[in-house]
Every structure is written in structure tokens, then in C-alpha cells.
VMD Tcl script that draws the C-alpha trace (Angstrom):
set ca {
  {35.21 3.70 -18.61}
  {33.62 6.73 -16.93}
  {30.44 6.27 -18.99}
  {30.28 2.57 -18.14}
  {30.50 3.34 -14.42}
  {27.79 5.96 -14.76}
  {25.55 3.55 -16.69}
  {26.03 0.86 -14.06}
  {25.24 3.32 -11.27}
  {22.09 4.61 -13.02}
  {20.93 1.04 -13.72}
  {21.48 0.01 -10.10}
  {19.61 3.09 -8.86}
  {16.69 2.35 -11.18}
  {16.50 -1.24 -9.95}
  {16.59 -0.10 -6.32}
  {13.82 2.42 -6.96}
  {11.70 -0.20 -8.70}
  {12.14 -2.57 -5.78}
  {11.13 0.03 -3.18}
  {8.15 1.29 -5.15}
  {6.73 -2.18 -5.73}
  {3.01 -2.66 -5.85}
  {1.06 -2.69 -2.64}
  {-2.38 -4.13 -2.10}
  {-5.32 -1.91 -1.19}
  {-7.36 -2.46 1.94}
  {-10.77 -1.05 2.80}
  {-12.67 -1.38 6.04}
  {-16.41 -1.78 6.57}
  {-16.62 1.97 7.30}
  {-15.46 2.96 3.80}
  {-11.85 3.94 4.57}
  {-9.21 2.63 2.12}
  {-5.40 2.63 2.22}
  {-2.34 0.93 0.72}
  {-0.92 -2.11 2.49}
  {2.83 -2.33 2.69}
  {4.00 -5.83 3.50}
  {2.01 -8.88 4.50}
  {-1.71 -8.41 5.10}
  {-2.69 -10.41 8.18}
  {-5.97 -8.86 9.22}
  {-8.33 -10.78 11.48}
  {-12.04 -11.05 10.58}
  {-12.96 -8.79 13.51}
  {-10.91 -5.97 11.93}
  {-13.52 -5.71 9.16}
  {-10.82 -5.21 6.51}
  {-11.15 -6.33 2.91}
  {-7.96 -6.65 0.82}
  {-7.95 -5.89 -2.90}
  {-5.25 -6.14 -5.61}
  {-3.09 -3.09 -6.30}
  {-5.00 -2.17 -9.47}
  {-8.43 -2.31 -7.76}
  {-10.69 0.73 -8.16}
  {-13.93 1.37 -6.34}
  {-17.15 1.74 -8.30}
  {-18.82 5.03 -9.20}
  {-21.65 4.48 -6.72}
  {-19.38 3.56 -3.81}
  {-18.63 6.31 -1.31}
  {-15.18 5.51 0.06}
  {-12.48 7.70 1.60}
  {-8.82 7.38 0.69}
  {-6.45 7.45 3.67}
  {-2.78 6.63 4.00}
  {-0.65 5.83 7.01}
  {2.84 4.57 7.72}
  {3.26 1.33 9.60}
  {1.20 -1.83 9.76}
  {-2.37 -1.53 10.93}
  {-5.86 -0.53 9.89}
  {-8.35 2.32 10.11}
  {-11.27 2.02 12.51}
  {-13.70 4.87 13.18}
  {-11.32 7.42 11.67}
  {-8.42 6.30 13.92}
  {-5.36 4.36 12.83}
  {-4.94 1.13 14.87}
  {-1.37 -0.13 14.82}
  {-0.83 -3.89 14.59}
  {2.46 -5.03 16.08}
}
mol new
graphics top color blue
foreach p $ca { graphics top sphere $p radius 0.5 }
foreach p [lrange $ca 0 end-1] q [lrange $ca 1 end] { graphics top cylinder $p $q radius 0.2 }
display resetview
């Protein structure tokens, strides 16, 4: 019984971890800054943001910078702009 409870707990923890580490899309702006998107991407055309699938990789000749940030927003001129 003890092993069954442990197995159930480990399985539930693994499922929870998989749900929280789900794929996120990748966004890049016109200035070459890229980051992961968490949640719905609702960028306006004036934001200059291009959304790519999670497995997207930039090409060898592209010169992009990888940046991360918590929250919902986008990079512009090296500054994170929060979208509420």
C-alpha cells in the first residue's frame, strides 16, 4: 500500500511538472531580441513582434539576442514593455 501511494504521488508530481513546463512560443522583435512567450500572444502590429513555434531556431547568418523576462510584454530598444 505504501508503494502504491508513493507511485501515485510521483505520477501526480510528474504530470504537474509536465503541465507547468509546457511549450512556449518564441517571439522576436524587429530589433533582433527574442524571448519565450508564456500564455496567449496578442501583439499588435506596431509592436514589431514576430511569433514563432517553440521549436524555431534562428539561422546561422541571423544576429539575434536571446532575452527572457517574466510577465506578458515585449522587448523594445533593450527595455521590457509590460502589456496589461
